[in-house]
C-alpha positions in Angstrom: -24.6 55.2 -64.6 -28.3 54.7 -63.8 -28.9 53.6 -67.4 -26.4 50.7 -66.9 -27.7 49.7 -63.4 -31.4 49.8 -64.1 -31.3 47.0 -66.8 -29.2 44.8 -64.4 -31.7 45.3 -61.6 -34.6 44.5 -63.9 -32.9 41.3 -65.0 -32.1 40.3 -61.4 -35.7 40.9 -60.4 -37.0 38.9 -63.4 -34.7 36.0 -62.5 -36.0 36.0 -58.9 -39.6 36.3 -60.1 -39.0 33.3 -62.5 -38.1 31.3 -59.4 -41.4 32.1 -57.8 -39.7 34.2 -55.1 -40.0 38.0 -54.9 -38.4 40.9 -53.0 -41.2 43.1 -51.7 -39.5 46.0 -50.1 -36.2 47.4 -48.9 -35.1 50.4 -46.8 -32.0 52.0 -45.4 -31.2 53.8 -42.2 -29.6 57.2 -43.0 -26.6 55.8 -41.1 -26.0 53.1 -43.7 -22.8 53.6 -45.6 -20.9 51.1 -47.8 -17.6 52.2 -46.1 -19.0 51.4 -42.6 -20.4 48.1 -43.8 -17.0 47.2 -45.3 -15.2 48.2 -42.2 -17.7 46.3 -40.0 -17.2 43.2 -42.1 -13.4 43.7 -41.9 -12.7 40.6 -43.9 -15.1 38.3 -42.0 -18.8 39.1 -41.6 -21.1 37.1 -39.3 -24.2 35.7 -41.0 -26.9 34.7 -38.6 -29.7 32.5 -39.9 -32.9 32.2 -37.8 -35.8 30.0 -38.6 -36.5 27.9 -41.7 -38.9 28.3 -44.6 -40.4 24.9 -43.8 -40.7 22.9 -40.6 -39.1 19.8 -42.1 -35.9 21.7 -43.0 -32.9 21.2 -40.7 -31.9 24.6 -39.3 -28.2 23.8 -39.0 -28.1 22.5 -42.6 -29.9 25.6 -43.8 -27.5 27.9 -42.0 -24.5 26.1 -43.5 -26.1 26.3 -47.0 -26.8 30.1 -46.6 -23.2 30.8 -45.4 -21.8 28.7 -48.3 -23.9 30.7 -50.7 -22.5 34.0 -49.4 -19.0 32.7 -49.3 -19.2 31.7 -53.0 -21.1 34.7 -54.4 -21.6 37.3 -51.7 -21.2 41.1 -52.1 -17.7 41.3 -53.6 -17.3 45.0 -52.9 -17.3 44.2 -49.1 -14.1 42.3 -49.7 -15.0 39.8 -47.0 -15.7 36.2 -46.3 -18.6 35.0 -44.2 -18.9 33.0 -41.0 -21.8 31.5 -39.1 -19.9 31.9 -35.8 -20.0 35.3 -34.0 -16.6 34.6 -32.3 -15.0 34.2 -35.8 -16.3 37.5 -37.1 -14.0 40.5 -37.4 -16.5 42.6 -35.4 -19.5 40.7 -34.1 -21.4 44.0 -33.6 -22.0 43.8 -37.4 -23.9 40.9 -38.8 -26.1 39.9 -41.7 -29.2 38.5 -40.2 -31.5 36.3 -42.3 -34.9 35.6 -40.7 -37.2 33.0 -42.2 -40.9 33.4 -41.1 -40.1 36.4 -38.9 -42.4 37.3 -36.1 -45.4 39.5 -37.0 -45.1 43.2 -36.6 -42.5 45.5 -38.0 -39.3 43.4 -38.6 -37.3 46.6 -39.4 -37.7 47.7 -35.8 -37.0 44.3 -34.2 -34.9 42.3 -36.7 -31.6 43.0 -35.0 -32.7 42.8 -31.4 -31.7 40.0 -29.1 -35.3 39.3 -28.4 -36.2 38.4 -31.9 -37.6 34.9 -32.3 -37.5 32.6 -35.3 -40.3 30.9 -37.2 -43.4 32.7 -35.8 -44.5 34.5 -39.0 -46.3 33.5 -42.2 -44.6 30.7 -44.1 -42.4 31.9 -46.9 -41.6 35.3 -45.5 -37.9 36.3 -45.5 -36.4 39.3 -43.8 -32.7 40.2 -44.2 -30.9 43.0 -42.3 -27.4 44.3 -42.0 -27.2 44.9 -38.2 -24.9 47.1 -36.2 -25.6 45.9 -32.6 -29.4 46.1 -32.4 -29.9 48.6 -35.2 -30.8 47.6 -38.7 -28.7 49.7 -41.1 -30.3 48.3 -44.2 -33.0 45.7 -44.6 -35.2 43.9 -47.1 -38.3 41.8 -47.0 -39.3 39.1 -49.5 -41.5 36.1 -50.1 -40.5 32.6 -51.1 -42.6 30.8 -53.6 -43.4 27.1 -53.0 -40.3 25.4 -51.7 -39.5 21.7 -51.6 -36.8 19.8 -49.7 -33.6 21.8 -48.9 -31.4 19.7 -51.2 -33.7 20.4 -54.2 -34.1 24.1 -53.4 -30.5 25.1 -52.5 -29.7 26.7 -55.8 -33.0 28.6 -56.2 -32.9 29.8 -52.6 -29.3 30.9 -53.1 -30.1 33.0 -56.1 -33.0 34.7 -54.2 -30.9 35.4 -51.1 -28.0 36.8 -53.2 -30.3 39.1 -55.0 -31.8 40.3 -51.7 -28.3 40.8 -50.3 -27.3 42.8 -53.3 -30.4 44.9 -52.8 -29.7 45.8 -49.2 -25.9 46.1 -49.5 -25.4 48.6 -52.3 -22.2 50.5 -52.8 -24.1 53.7 -52.0 -27.0 54.5 -49.7 -29.9 55.4 -52.0 -31.5 57.6 -49.3 -28.5 59.9 -49.2 -27.2 62.2 -51.9 -23.7 61.0 -51.6 -22.3 58.0 -49.7 -19.0 59.8 -49.3 -20.6 62.3 -47.0 -20.2 61.3 -43.3 -22.7 63.8 -42.0 -26.3 63.0 -43.0 -28.2 65.8 -44.6 -25.1 67.9 -44.9 -24.0 66.7 -48.3 
C-alpha cells in the first residue's frame, strides 16, 4: 500500500512546488480519526476562511473561491459538501479553518480558538486545520509563492489548498497504528 501512496504524494508535492507554493509541515492530534471527521462533516462541512494572502484581495471573494474549490474537488472520502455558513453545516462544532497570514506564535495551539485573528502574520503563510470546537484535530502549515490578483491565481491557489487538505485529512491517522482503534495507544 505504501508503495502506491508514496509516488502519488511525491507527484502532488512536485505539482505544488512547481506552482511556487509549498507545504512545510503537518501534524495530527491523537484524537483525529477519519470516521470522526466524516461524522462531524455529516454531509456538510463548514469551511471558515480568515485573512487573505494579499491586502488587495477581497476577503468575501476569496472565501467563495475557496469553498467552490472544496465543493468541486474536496476530500471525496468525507462524502460531504462544503459551506461557508456555520448555520448550514451539519455540525458547526466541526470546521475546516483556512488562515492566511496567521498570527505569530504556534498556530496549532490557537488556530481553532475564537480569539484567533486574521492577517497578522508574514505574507504568504497559510495554516489549515480541521477543528472540533476549539481543538485542532489535524493541521498543516504552508507558504504561498508570489501571488498576483485573485482572478489570475484562483486555479493555482486551489491546487495548493486541495493538496494541503488531502495532507491533513487522510483516511487514517498517521500517528496511530490503526485508525479503526477508538482507544489511543491501545491498538
